[in-house]
TIRO-2110 file (N, C-alpha, C; in Angstrom, 1 decimal):
// TIRO-2110
28.3, -51.3, -21.9, N, 1, A
27.6, -50.6, -20.8, CA, 1, A
27.7, -49.1, -21.0, C, 1, A
26.6, -48.4, -21.2, N, 2, A
26.6, -47.0, -21.1, CA, 2, A
26.9, -46.7, -19.7, C, 2, A
27.9, -45.9, -19.4, N, 3, A
28.3, -45.7, -18.0, CA, 3, A
27.2, -45.2, -17.1, C, 3, A
26.2, -44.5, -17.6, N, 4, A
25.2, -44.0, -16.7, CA, 4, A
24.0, -45.0, -16.7, C, 4, A
23.6, -45.5, -17.8, N, 5, A
22.4, -46.3, -17.8, CA, 5, A
22.5, -47.7, -17.2, C, 5, A
23.7, -48.2, -17.1, N, 6, A
23.8, -49.6, -16.5, CA, 6, A
23.2, -49.6, -15.1, C, 6, A
23.5, -48.6, -14.3, N, 7, A
22.9, -48.6, -13.0, CA, 7, A
21.7, -47.8, -12.9, C, 7, A
21.7, -46.6, -13.6, N, 8, A
20.6, -45.7, -13.4, CA, 8, A
19.3, -46.2, -13.9, C, 8, A
19.3, -46.8, -15.1, N, 9, A
18.1, -47.3, -15.7, CA, 9, A
17.6, -48.5, -14.9, C, 9, A
18.5, -49.4, -14.6, N, 10, A
18.2, -50.6, -13.9, CA, 10, A
17.5, -50.4, -12.6, C, 10, A
18.2, -49.7, -11.7, N, 11, A
17.6, -49.6, -10.4, CA, 11, A
16.6, -48.4, -10.2, C, 11, A
16.7, -47.4, -11.1, N, 12, A
15.7, -46.4, -11.1, CA, 12, A
14.4, -47.0, -11.5, C, 12, A
14.4, -47.9, -12.5, N, 13, A
13.2, -48.6, -12.9, CA, 13, A
12.6, -49.5, -11.8, C, 13, A
13.5, -50.1, -11.1, N, 14, A
13.1, -51.0, -9.9, CA, 14, A
12.4, -50.1, -8.9, C, 14, A
13.1, -49.0, -8.5, N, 15, A
12.6, -48.2, -7.4, CA, 15, A
11.3, -47.5, -7.8, C, 15, A
11.3, -47.1, -9.0, N, 16, A
10.1, -46.3, -9.5, CA, 16, A
8.8, -47.2, -9.4, C, 16, A
9.0, -48.4, -9.7, N, 17, A
7.8, -49.3, -9.7, CA, 17, A
7.5, -50.0, -8.4, C, 17, A
8.5, -50.0, -7.5, N, 18, A
8.2, -50.7, -6.2, CA, 18, A
7.9, -49.7, -5.1, C, 18, A
8.2, -48.4, -5.3, N, 19, A
8.0, -47.5, -4.2, CA, 19, A
6.6, -47.0, -4.0, C, 19, A
5.6, -47.9, -3.9, N, 20, A
4.2, -47.5, -3.8, CA, 20, A
3.9, -47.2, -2.4, C, 20, A
4.0, -45.9, -2.0, N, 21, A
3.9, -45.5, -0.6, CA, 21, A
2.6, -44.7, -0.4, C, 21, A
2.0, -44.9, 0.7, N, 22, A
0.9, -44.0, 1.1, CA, 22, A
-0.1, -44.7, 2.0, C, 22, A
-0.8, -43.9, 2.7, N, 23, A
-1.9, -44.4, 3.5, CA, 23, A
-3.2, -44.2, 2.6, C, 23, A
-3.9, -45.3, 2.4, N, 24, A
-5.0, -45.2, 1.4, CA, 24, A
-6.2, -44.6, 2.1, C, 24, A
-6.2, -43.3, 2.2, N, 25, A
-7.3, -42.5, 2.7, CA, 25, A
-7.6, -41.4, 1.7, C, 25, A
-8.8, -40.9, 1.6, N, 26, A
-9.1, -39.9, 0.7, CA, 26, A
-9.0, -40.3, -0.8, C, 26, A
-8.9, -39.3, -1.7, N, 27, A
-8.9, -39.7, -3.1, CA, 27, A
-7.6, -40.0, -3.6, C, 27, A
-6.5, -39.7, -3.0, N, 28, A
-5.2, -40.0, -3.5, CA, 28, A
-4.1, -39.6, -2.5, C, 28, A
-2.9, -40.1, -2.7, N, 29, A
-1.8, -39.8, -1.8, CA, 29, A
-0.5, -39.4, -2.6, C, 29, A
0.2, -38.5, -2.1, N, 30, A
1.5, -38.1, -2.7, CA, 30, A
2.5, -38.1, -1.6, C, 30, A
3.6, -38.9, -1.8, N, 31, A
4.7, -39.0, -0.8, CA, 31, A
6.0, -39.0, -1.5, C, 31, A
7.0, -38.4, -0.9, N, 32, A
8.3, -38.4, -1.5, CA, 32, A
9.4, -38.9, -0.5, C, 32, A
10.4, -39.6, -1.1, N, 33, A
11.5, -40.0, -0.3, CA, 33, A
12.4, -38.7, -0.2, C, 33, A
13.4, -38.7, 0.7, N, 34, A
14.4, -37.7, 0.8, CA, 34, A
15.6, -38.1, -0.1, C, 34, A
16.3, -37.2, -0.6, N, 35, A
17.4, -37.5, -1.4, CA, 35, A
18.5, -38.2, -0.6, C, 35, A
19.2, -39.1, -1.3, N, 36, A
20.4, -39.8, -0.8, CA, 36, A
21.5, -39.4, -1.7, C, 36, A
22.5, -38.7, -1.2, N, 37, A
23.6, -38.2, -2.0, CA, 37, A
24.9, -38.4, -1.3, C, 37, A
26.0, -38.3, -2.0, N, 38, A
27.3, -38.4, -1.5, CA, 38, A
27.9, -37.0, -1.1, C, 38, A
28.5, -36.9, 0.0, N, 39, A
29.0, -35.6, 0.5, CA, 39, A
30.1, -35.1, -0.4, C, 39, A
30.3, -33.8, -0.5, N, 40, A
31.4, -33.2, -1.3, CA, 40, A
32.8, -33.7, -0.8, C, 40, A
33.0, -33.9, 0.5, N, 41, A
34.3, -34.4, 1.0, CA, 41, A
34.6, -35.8, 0.4, C, 41, A
33.6, -36.6, 0.4, N, 42, A
33.8, -38.0, -0.1, CA, 42, A
34.1, -38.0, -1.6, C, 42, A
33.4, -37.1, -2.3, N, 43, A
33.7, -37.0, -3.8, CA, 43, A
35.1, -36.5, -4.0, C, 43, A
35.5, -35.5, -3.3, N, 44, A
36.9, -35.0, -3.5, CA, 44, A
37.9, -36.1, -3.1, C, 44, A
37.7, -36.9, -2.1, N, 45, A
38.6, -37.9, -1.7, CA, 45, A
38.7, -39.0, -2.7, C, 45, A
37.6, -39.3, -3.4, N, 46, A
37.6, -40.5, -4.3, CA, 46, A
37.8, -40.1, -5.7, C, 46, A
37.6, -38.9, -6.1, N, 47, A
37.7, -38.5, -7.5, CA, 47, A
36.5, -38.7, -8.3, C, 47, A
35.4, -39.0, -7.6, N, 48, A
34.1, -39.2, -8.4, CA, 48, A
33.5, -37.8, -8.6, C, 48, A
32.7, -37.7, -9.6, N, 49, A
31.9, -36.5, -9.9, CA, 49, A
30.4, -36.8, -10.0, C, 49, A
29.7, -35.8, -9.5, N, 50, A
28.2, -35.9, -9.6, CA, 50, A
27.8, -35.8, -11.1, C, 50, A
27.0, -36.8, -11.5, N, 51, A
26.4, -36.7, -12.9, CA, 51, A
25.0, -36.2, -12.8, C, 51, A
24.2, -36.6, -11.9, N, 52, A
22.8, -36.2, -11.8, CA, 52, A
22.2, -36.6, -10.4, C, 52, A
21.3, -35.8, -10.0, N, 53, A
20.4, -36.1, -8.9, CA, 53, A
19.0, -35.8, -9.3, C, 53, A
18.3, -36.9, -9.6, N, 54, A
17.0, -36.7, -10.3, CA, 54, A
15.9, -37.4, -9.5, C, 54, A
14.7, -36.9, -9.6, N, 55, A
13.5, -37.5, -9.0, CA, 55, A
12.9, -38.4, -10.0, C, 55, A
12.3, -39.5, -9.5, N, 56, A
11.6, -40.4, -10.4, CA, 56, A
10.2, -40.5, -9.8, C, 56, A
9.2, -39.9, -10.5, N, 57, A
7.8, -39.8, -10.0, CA, 57, A
7.0, -40.8, -10.8, C, 57, A
6.2, -41.6, -10.0, N, 58, A
5.3, -42.6, -10.6, CA, 58, A
4.0, -42.5, -9.9, C, 58, A
2.9, -42.6, -10.6, N, 59, A
1.6, -42.6, -10.1, CA, 59, A
0.9, -43.9, -10.5, C, 59, A
0.4, -44.6, -9.5, N, 60, A
-0.2, -45.9, -9.7, CA, 60, A
-1.5, -46.0, -8.9, C, 60, A
-2.4, -46.8, -9.4, N, 61, A
-3.6, -47.1, -8.7, CA, 61, A
-3.3, -48.3, -7.8, C, 61, A
-3.6, -48.2, -6.5, N, 62, A
-3.3, -49.3, -5.6, CA, 62, A
-4.6, -49.7, -4.9, C, 62, A
-4.8, -51.0, -4.8, N, 63, A
-6.1, -51.5, -4.2, CA, 63, A
-5.7, -52.4, -3.0, C, 63, A
-6.5, -52.2, -2.0, N, 64, A
-6.4, -53.1, -0.8, CA, 64, A
-7.7, -53.0, 0.0, C, 64, A
-8.1, -54.2, 0.5, N, 65, A
-9.3, -54.3, 1.3, CA, 65, A
-10.5, -53.7, 0.6, C, 65, A
-10.6, -53.8, -0.7, N, 66, A
-11.8, -53.3, -1.4, CA, 66, A
-11.7, -51.9, -1.7, C, 66, A
-10.6, -51.2, -1.4, N, 67, A
-10.5, -49.8, -1.7, CA, 67, A
-9.4, -49.6, -2.8, C, 67, A
-9.6, -48.5, -3.6, N, 68, A
-8.6, -48.2, -4.6, CA, 68, A
-8.3, -46.7, -4.5, C, 68, A
-7.0, -46.4, -4.6, N, 69, A
-6.5, -45.0, -4.5, CA, 69, A
-5.4, -44.8, -5.5, C, 69, A
-5.3, -43.6, -6.0, N, 70, A
-4.1, -43.2, -6.8, CA, 70, A
-3.0, -42.8, -5.8, C, 70, A
-1.8, -43.4, -6.0, N, 71, A
-0.7, -43.1, -5.1, CA, 71, A
0.5, -42.6, -6.0, C, 71, A
0.9, -41.4, -5.7, N, 72, A
2.0, -40.7, -6.4, CA, 72, A
3.2, -40.8, -5.5, C, 72, A
4.3, -41.4, -6.1, N, 73, A
5.5, -41.6, -5.3, CA, 73, A
6.7, -40.9, -6.0, C, 73, A
7.5, -40.2, -5.2, N, 74, A
8.7, -39.6, -5.7, CA, 74, A
9.9, -40.3, -5.1, C, 74, A
10.7, -41.0, -5.9, N, 75, A
11.9, -41.6, -5.5, CA, 75, A
13.1, -40.7, -6.0, C, 75, A
14.3, -40.9, -5.4, N, 76, A
15.4, -40.1, -5.8, CA, 76, A
16.6, -41.0, -6.3, C, 76, A
17.2, -40.6, -7.4, N, 77, A
18.3, -41.3, -8.0, CA, 77, A
19.5, -40.4, -8.1, C, 77, A
20.6, -40.7, -7.4, N, 78, A
21.8, -39.9, -7.5, CA, 78, A
22.9, -40.7, -8.2, C, 78, A
23.5, -40.2, -9.2, N, 79, A
24.5, -40.9, -10.0, CA, 79, A
25.9, -40.2, -10.0, C, 79, A
27.0, -41.0, -9.8, N, 80, A
28.3, -40.4, -9.8, CA, 80, A
29.2, -41.3, -10.7, C, 80, A
30.3, -40.7, -11.2, N, 81, A
31.2, -41.4, -12.1, CA, 81, A
32.6, -40.9, -11.9, C, 81, A
33.5, -41.8, -12.3, N, 82, A
35.0, -41.5, -12.2, CA, 82, A
35.6, -42.0, -13.5, C, 82, A
36.4, -41.1, -14.1, N, 83, A
37.2, -41.4, -15.3, CA, 83, A
38.4, -42.3, -15.0, C, 83, A
38.5, -43.4, -15.7, N, 84, A
39.6, -44.4, -15.5, CA, 84, A
40.1, -44.8, -16.8, C, 84, A
41.3, -45.4, -16.8, N, 85, A
41.9, -46.0, -18.0, CA, 85, A
41.5, -47.5, -18.1, C, 85, A
40.7, -47.8, -19.2, N, 86, A
40.2, -49.1, -19.4, CA, 86, A
41.1, -49.8, -20.5, C, 86, A
41.7, -51.0, -20.2, N, 87, A
42.5, -51.6, -21.2, CA, 87, A
41.9, -51.7, -22.6, C, 87, A
42.6, -51.3, -23.6, N, 88, A
42.2, -51.4, -25.0, CA, 88, A
41.1, -50.3, -25.4, C, 88, A
40.6, -49.6, -24.4, N, 89, A
39.6, -48.6, -24.6, CA, 89, A
40.0, -47.2, -24.3, C, 89, A
41.1, -47.1, -23.5, N, 90, A
41.5, -45.8, -23.1, CA, 90, A
40.7, -45.2, -22.0, C, 90, A
40.7, -43.8, -21.9, N, 91, A
40.0, -43.1, -20.8, CA, 91, A
38.5, -43.3, -21.0, C, 91, A
37.9, -43.8, -19.9, N, 92, A
36.4, -43.9, -19.9, CA, 92, A
35.8, -43.6, -18.6, C, 92, A
34.6, -43.1, -18.6, N, 93, A
33.9, -42.8, -17.3, CA, 93, A
33.2, -44.1, -16.9, C, 93, A
34.0, -45.1, -16.5, N, 94, A
33.5, -46.5, -16.4, CA, 94, A
33.4, -46.9, -14.9, C, 94, A
33.8, -46.1, -14.0, N, 95, A
33.5, -46.4, -12.6, CA, 95, A
32.3, -45.6, -12.1, C, 95, A
31.2, -46.4, -11.7, N, 96, A
29.9, -45.8, -11.5, CA, 96, A
29.4, -46.1, -10.1, C, 96, A
28.8, -45.1, -9.5, N, 97, A
28.2, -45.3, -8.1, CA, 97, A
26.8, -44.7, -8.2, C, 97, A
25.9, -45.4, -7.7, N, 98, A
24.5, -44.9, -7.6, CA, 98, A
23.9, -45.0, -6.3, C, 98, A
23.1, -44.0, -5.8, N, 99, A
22.4, -44.0, -4.6, CA, 99, A
20.9, -43.8, -4.9, C, 99, A
20.1, -44.6, -4.3, N, 100, A
18.6, -44.6, -4.6, CA, 100, A
17.8, -44.6, -3.3, C, 100, A
16.9, -43.7, -3.3, N, 101, A
16.1, -43.6, -2.1, CA, 101, A
14.6, -43.8, -2.4, C, 101, A
14.0, -44.8, -1.8, N, 102, A
12.6, -45.1, -2.0, CA, 102, A
11.8, -45.1, -0.7, C, 102, A
10.7, -44.5, -0.6, N, 103, A
10.0, -44.3, 0.6, CA, 103, A
9.3, -45.6, 1.1, C, 103, A
9.1, -45.6, 2.4, N, 104, A
8.3, -46.7, 3.0, CA, 104, A
6.9, -46.8, 2.5, C, 104, A
6.3, -47.9, 2.6, N, 105, A
4.9, -48.1, 2.1, CA, 105, A
4.0, -48.3, 3.3, C, 105, A
2.9, -47.6, 3.4, N, 106, A
1.9, -47.8, 4.5, CA, 106, A
0.5, -47.9, 3.8, C, 106, A
-0.1, -49.1, 3.8, N, 107, A
-1.4, -49.3, 3.2, CA, 107, A
-2.3, -49.8, 4.3, C, 107, A
-3.3, -49.0, 4.6, N, 108, A
-4.3, -49.4, 5.6, CA, 108, A
-3.7, -49.9, 6.9, C, 108, A
-2.7, -49.1, 7.3, N, 109, A
-2.1, -49.3, 8.6, CA, 109, A
-1.0, -50.3, 8.5, C, 109, A
-0.7, -51.0, 7.4, N, 110, A
0.3, -52.0, 7.3, CA, 110, A
1.5, -51.4, 6.5, C, 110, A
2.7, -51.3, 7.0, N, 111, A
3.8, -50.8, 6.4, CA, 111, A
4.6, -51.9, 5.6, C, 111, A
5.0, -51.5, 4.4, N, 112, A
5.8, -52.5, 3.6, CA, 112, A
6.4, -51.7, 2.4, C, 112, A
7.4, -52.3, 1.9, N, 113, A
8.0, -51.8, 0.6, CA, 113, A
8.7, -53.1, 0.0, C, 113, A
8.5, -53.4, -1.2, N, 114, A
9.1, -54.6, -1.8, CA, 114, A
10.6, -54.6, -1.6, C, 114, A
11.2, -53.5, -1.6, N, 115, A
12.7, -53.4, -1.5, CA, 115, A
13.1, -54.0, -0.1, C, 115, A
12.3, -53.8, 0.9, N, 116, A
12.7, -54.3, 2.2, CA, 116, A
12.9, -55.8, 2.2, C, 116, A
12.2, -56.5, 1.3, N, 117, A
12.3, -58.0, 1.3, CA, 117, A
13.4, -58.5, 0.3, C, 117, A
14.0, -57.6, -0.5, N, 118, A
15.0, -58.0, -1.4, CA, 118, A
16.4, -58.1, -0.7, C, 118, A
17.1, -59.2, -0.9, N, 119, A
18.5, -59.3, -0.4, CA, 119, A
19.4, -58.7, -1.5, C, 119, A
20.7, -58.6, -1.2, N, 120, A
21.6, -58.0, -2.1, CA, 120, A
21.7, -58.8, -3.4, C, 120, A
21.6, -60.1, -3.4, N, 121, A
21.6, -60.9, -4.6, CA, 121, A
20.4, -60.6, -5.5, C, 121, A
19.2, -60.4, -4.9, N, 122, A
18.0, -60.1, -5.7, CA, 122, A
18.1, -58.7, -6.2, C, 122, A
18.7, -57.7, -5.5, N, 123, A
18.8, -56.4, -6.0, CA, 123, A
19.8, -56.4, -7.2, C, 123, A
20.9, -57.1, -7.1, N, 124, A
21.8, -57.2, -8.2, CA, 124, A
21.1, -57.9, -9.4, C, 124, A
20.3, -58.9, -9.1, N, 125, A
19.6, -59.6, -10.2, CA, 125, A
18.6, -58.8, -10.9, C, 125, A
18.0, -57.9, -10.2, N, 126, A
17.0, -57.0, -10.8, CA, 126, A
17.7, -56.0, -11.7, C, 126, A
18.9, -55.6, -11.3, N, 127, A
19.7, -54.7, -12.1, CA, 127, A
20.0, -55.4, -13.4, C, 127, A
20.4, -56.6, -13.4, N, 128, A
20.7, -57.4, -14.6, CA, 128, A
19.5, -57.5, -15.5, C, 128, A
18.3, -57.8, -14.9, N, 129, A
17.1, -57.9, -15.7, CA, 129, A
16.8, -56.7, -16.5, C, 129, A
17.0, -55.5, -15.9, N, 130, A
16.6, -54.3, -16.5, CA, 130, A
17.6, -53.8, -17.5, C, 130, A
18.8, -54.3, -17.5, N, 131, A
19.8, -53.8, -18.5, CA, 131, A
20.6, -55.0, -19.0, C, 131, A
20.4, -55.3, -20.3, N, 132, A
21.0, -56.5, -20.9, CA, 132, A
22.5, -56.4, -21.1, C, 132, A
23.1, -55.3, -20.9, N, 133, A
24.5, -55.1, -21.1, CA, 133, A
25.3, -55.5, -19.8, C, 133, A
24.6, -55.8, -18.7, N, 134, A
25.2, -56.1, -17.5, CA, 134, A
24.8, -57.6, -17.1, C, 134, A
25.9, -58.3, -16.8, N, 135, A
25.7, -59.7, -16.3, CA, 135, A
26.3, -59.9, -15.0, C, 135, A
25.5, -60.3, -14.0, N, 136, A
25.9, -60.5, -12.6, CA, 136, A
26.2, -61.9, -12.4, C, 136, A
27.4, -62.2, -11.9, N, 137, A
27.8, -63.6, -11.6, CA, 137, A
27.7, -63.9, -10.1, C, 137, A
28.7, -64.7, -9.7, N, 138, A
28.7, -65.2, -8.3, CA, 138, A
29.2, -64.1, -7.3, C, 138, A
28.7, -64.3, -6.1, N, 139, A
29.2, -63.4, -5.0, CA, 139, A
30.7, -63.8, -4.7, C, 139, A
31.5, -62.8, -4.5, N, 140, A
33.0, -63.1, -4.2, CA, 140, A
33.4, -62.5, -2.9, C, 140, A
32.4, -62.2, -2.1, N, 141, A
32.7, -61.7, -0.7, CA, 141, A
31.6, -60.8, -0.2, C, 141, A
31.6, -60.7, 1.1, N, 142, A
30.8, -59.7, 1.9, CA, 142, A
31.6, -59.0, 2.9, C, 142, A
31.2, -57.9, 3.3, N, 143, A
31.9, -57.1, 4.3, CA, 143, A
30.8, -56.2, 5.0, C, 143, A
31.2, -55.7, 6.2, N, 144, A
30.3, -54.8, 6.9, CA, 144, A
30.8, -53.4, 6.6, C, 144, A
29.8, -52.5, 6.5, N, 145, A
30.1, -51.0, 6.3, CA, 145, A
29.1, -50.2, 7.1, C, 145, A
29.5, -49.0, 7.5, N, 146, A
28.6, -48.1, 8.2, CA, 146, A
28.1, -47.1, 7.1, C, 146, A
26.8, -47.2, 6.9, N, 147, A
26.1, -46.3, 6.0, CA, 147, A
25.0, -45.6, 6.7, C, 147, A
25.0, -44.3, 6.7, N, 148, A
24.0, -43.5, 7.4, CA, 148, A
23.8, -43.9, 8.9, C, 148, A
25.0, -44.1, 9.5, N, 149, A
25.0, -44.5, 10.9, CA, 149, A
24.4, -45.9, 11.2, C, 149, A
24.2, -46.7, 10.1, N, 150, A
23.7, -48.1, 10.3, CA, 150, A
24.8, -49.0, 9.8, C, 150, A
25.0, -50.1, 10.5, N, 151, A
25.9, -51.2, 10.1, CA, 151, A
25.1, -52.1, 9.1, C, 151, A
25.7, -52.2, 7.9, N, 152, A
25.0, -53.0, 6.9, CA, 152, A
26.0, -53.9, 6.2, C, 152, A
25.5, -54.9, 5.5, N, 153, A
26.3, -55.9, 4.8, CA, 153, A
26.4, -55.4, 3.3, C, 153, A
27.6, -55.3, 2.8, N, 154, A
27.9, -55.0, 1.4, CA, 154, A
28.3, -56.3, 0.7, C, 154, A
27.6, -56.7, -0.4, N, 155, A
27.9, -57.9, -1.1, CA, 155, A
28.7, -57.5, -2.4, C, 155, A
29.7, -58.2, -2.7, N, 156, A
30.5, -58.0, -3.9, CA, 156, A
30.3, -59.1, -4.9, C, 156, A
29.9, -58.8, -6.1, N, 157, A
29.7, -59.8, -7.1, CA, 157, A
30.7, -59.6, -8.3, C, 157, A
31.0, -60.7, -8.9, N, 158, A
31.8, -60.5, -10.2, CA, 158, A
30.7, -60.5, -11.3, C, 158, A
31.1, -60.0, -12.4, N, 159, A
30.2, -59.9, -13.6, CA, 159, A
30.9, -59.4, -14.8, C, 159, A
30.1, -59.1, -15.8, N, 160, A
30.6, -58.5, -17.0, CA, 160, A
29.7, -57.4, -17.4, C, 160, A
30.3, -56.4, -18.2, N, 161, A
29.5, -55.3, -18.7, CA, 161, A
30.0, -54.9, -20.1, C, 161, A
29.1, -54.4, -20.9, N, 162, A
29.4, -54.0, -22.2, CA, 162, A
29.8, -52.5, -22.1, C, 162, A
31.1, -52.2, -22.4, N, 163, A
31.6, -50.8, -22.4, CA, 163, A
32.1, -50.5, -23.8, C, 163, A
31.3, -49.6, -24.4, N, 164, A
31.6, -49.2, -25.8, CA, 164, A
31.8, -50.4, -26.7, C, 164, A
31.0, -51.4, -26.6, N, 165, A
31.0, -52.6, -27.5, CA, 165, A
32.0, -53.7, -27.1, C, 165, A
32.7, -53.5, -26.0, N, 166, A
33.6, -54.5, -25.5, CA, 166, A
33.2, -55.1, -24.2, C, 166, A
33.3, -56.4, -24.1, N, 167, A
32.9, -57.0, -22.8, CA, 167, A
34.0, -56.9, -21.8, C, 167, A
33.7, -56.3, -20.7, N, 168, A
34.7, -56.1, -19.6, CA, 168, A
34.3, -56.8, -18.3, C, 168, A
35.3, -57.4, -17.7, N, 169, A
35.0, -58.0, -16.4, CA, 169, A
34.8, -56.9, -15.3, C, 169, A
33.8, -57.0, -14.5, N, 170, A
33.5, -55.9, -13.6, CA, 170, A
33.2, -56.5, -12.2, C, 170, A
33.3, -55.7, -11.2, N, 171, A
32.8, -56.0, -9.9, CA, 171, A
31.5, -55.1, -9.6, C, 171, A
30.5, -55.7, -8.9, N, 172, A
29.3, -55.0, -8.6, CA, 172, A
29.2, -55.1, -7.1, C, 172, A
29.1, -54.0, -6.4, N, 173, A
28.9, -53.9, -5.0, CA, 173, A
27.4, -53.4, -4.7, C, 173, A
26.7, -54.1, -3.8, N, 174, A
25.3, -53.8, -3.5, CA, 174, A
25.1, -53.8, -2.0, C, 174, A
24.4, -52.8, -1.5, N, 175, A
24.0, -52.8, -0.1, CA, 175, A
22.7, -51.9, 0.0, C, 175, A
22.0, -52.0, 1.1, N, 176, A
20.8, -51.2, 1.4, CA, 176, A
20.7, -51.0, 2.9, C, 176, A
20.1, -49.9, 3.2, N, 177, A
19.8, -49.6, 4.6, CA, 177, A
18.4, -48.9, 4.7, C, 177, A
17.8, -48.9, 5.8, N, 178, A
16.6, -48.2, 6.1, CA, 178, A
16.9, -47.0, 7.0, C, 178, A
16.5, -45.8, 6.5, N, 179, A
16.9, -44.6, 7.2, CA, 179, A
15.8, -43.6, 7.2, C, 179, A
15.4, -43.1, 8.3, N, 180, A
14.3, -42.1, 8.4, CA, 180, A
13.1, -42.4, 7.5, C, 180, A
12.7, -43.6, 7.5, N, 181, A
11.5, -44.0, 6.7, CA, 181, A
11.7, -44.3, 5.3, C, 181, A
12.9, -44.2, 4.8, N, 182, A
13.2, -44.5, 3.4, CA, 182, A
14.1, -45.7, 3.3, C, 182, A
14.0, -46.4, 2.2, N, 183, A
15.0, -47.5, 1.9, CA, 183, A
16.0, -46.9, 0.9, C, 183, A
17.3, -47.0, 1.3, N, 184, A
18.4, -46.4, 0.5, CA, 184, A
19.2, -47.6, 0.0, C, 184, A
19.3, -47.7, -1.3, N, 185, A
20.1, -48.7, -2.0, CA, 185, A
21.3, -48.1, -2.6, C, 185, A
22.5, -48.7, -2.5, N, 186, A
23.7, -48.2, -3.1, CA, 186, A
24.3, -49.3, -4.0, C, 186, A
24.7, -48.9, -5.2, N, 187, A
25.3, -49.9, -6.1, CA, 187, A
26.5, -49.2, -6.7, C, 187, A
27.6, -50.0, -6.8, N, 188, A
28.8, -49.5, -7.5, CA, 188, A
29.2, -50.6, -8.5, C, 188, A
29.7, -50.1, -9.7, N, 189, A
30.2, -51.0, -10.8, CA, 189, A
31.5, -50.4, -11.3, C, 189, A
32.5, -51.3, -11.4, N, 190, A
33.8, -50.8, -12.0, CA, 190, A
34.5, -52.0, -12.5, C, 190, A
35.5, -51.8, -13.5, N, 191, A
36.2, -52.9, -14.0, CA, 191, A
37.1, -53.6, -13.0, C, 191, A
37.2, -54.9, -13.1, N, 192, A
38.0, -55.7, -12.1, CA, 192, A
39.4, -55.3, -12.2, C, 192, A
39.9, -54.9, -13.3, N, 193, A
41.4, -54.5, -13.4, CA, 193, A
41.8, -53.3, -12.7, C, 193, A
40.8, -52.6, -12.1, N, 194, A
41.0, -51.3, -11.4, CA, 194, A
41.4, -51.6, -10.0, C, 194, A
42.7, -51.3, -9.7, N, 195, A
43.2, -51.5, -8.3, CA, 195, A
42.7, -50.4, -7.4, C, 195, A
42.4, -50.9, -6.1, N, 196, A
42.1, -50.0, -5.1, CA, 196, A
40.7, -49.3, -5.1, C, 196, A
39.9, -49.8, -6.1, N, 197, A
38.6, -49.1, -6.2, CA, 197, A
37.6, -49.5, -5.1, C, 197, A
37.7, -50.6, -4.5, N, 198, A
36.9, -51.0, -3.4, CA, 198, A
37.0, -50.0, -2.2, C, 198, A
38.2, -49.5, -2.0, N, 199, A
38.4, -48.5, -0.9, CA, 199, A
37.6, -47.3, -1.3, C, 199, A
37.6, -46.9, -2.5, N, 200, A
36.9, -45.7, -2.9, CA, 200, A
35.4, -45.9, -2.7, C, 200, A
34.9, -47.1, -3.1, N, 201, A
33.5, -47.4, -2.9, CA, 201, A
33.1, -47.3, -1.4, C, 201, A
34.0, -47.8, -0.5, N, 202, A
33.7, -47.7, 0.9, CA, 202, A
33.7, -46.3, 1.4, C, 202, A
34.5, -45.5, 0.8, N, 203, A
34.5, -44.0, 1.1, CA, 203, A
33.2, -43.4, 0.7, C, 203, A
32.7, -43.7, -0.5, N, 204, A
31.5, -43.2, -1.0, CA, 204, A
30.3, -43.6, -0.1, C, 204, A
30.3, -44.9, 0.3, N, 205, A
29.3, -45.4, 1.2, CA, 205, A
29.3, -44.7, 2.5, C, 205, A
30.5, -44.4, 3.1, N, 206, A
30.6, -43.7, 4.3, CA, 206, A
30.2, -42.3, 4.2, C, 206, A
30.3, -41.7, 3.0, N, 207, A
29.9, -40.3, 2.7, CA, 207, A
28.5, -40.1, 2.3, C, 207, A
27.7, -41.1, 2.3, N, 208, A
26.3, -40.9, 2.0, CA, 208, A
25.6, -40.1, 3.0, C, 208, A
24.7, -39.2, 2.5, N, 209, A
23.9, -38.3, 3.3, CA, 209, A
22.5, -38.4, 2.9, C, 209, A
21.6, -38.3, 3.9, N, 210, A
20.1, -38.6, 3.6, CA, 210, A
19.3, -37.7, 4.5, C, 210, A
END
C-alpha cells in the first residue's frame, strides 16, 4: 500500500465521480464543496502531519427530464499521515487519515448525492475496488463519535494492505456526516499491531473542521 494512494486514490475517485451537484438551469453549473480538514490542535495531539489538501474538479454532462447540462463539481480531499514502526519494515508513514468533502446534488428541484445512500460497508468496499492493494474484511465493531457537531456511527473493519511489498493486517475506520450542504467522509487505515491508534483516530475525527 502506498501510504497516500490507498485512501486518496480510492475515495477521491469515488467522490470525484459521484459529486454531481447543481441545479440544471442555464448552460452549465459550477459548485464547490467546502474543505474538510483536521485542526492544528488535533494534529499536534495525535502526531499526524498534513500531506495535502487538494481539490478534485470534475465536469460531467448530466441529463434529467429531457434536459442536459454540463455540471462542474469541486470536491476536496485532505490527507494526513503518521510515521510508525512497522514490524520487519521499520519506520514507515503507514498510519493514514483522509477527509473528503463532496457537495449535495440538486437536479430539477430534487436533492441527492450517491454518497448519501452509501453505508459504511459500501464506502469501505468502494475503497477496496479502487485500490487493489487494500482488502477490506469483516466489521469488528461500531461506535458513536461526534464529528462536526453531529453524532455519527464509525465502523471498524479488519483487512490487509500492501506496504512496500509486504502484506500487513490493518484496521479501516469509516464514517460520514452531512454538514452545511456537503457530505463529509472520513477514513483511517493503520496496522493492527499499532496500539492505541483508535484513540488517535477519534481525536482526528473530533478535530475535523468544515
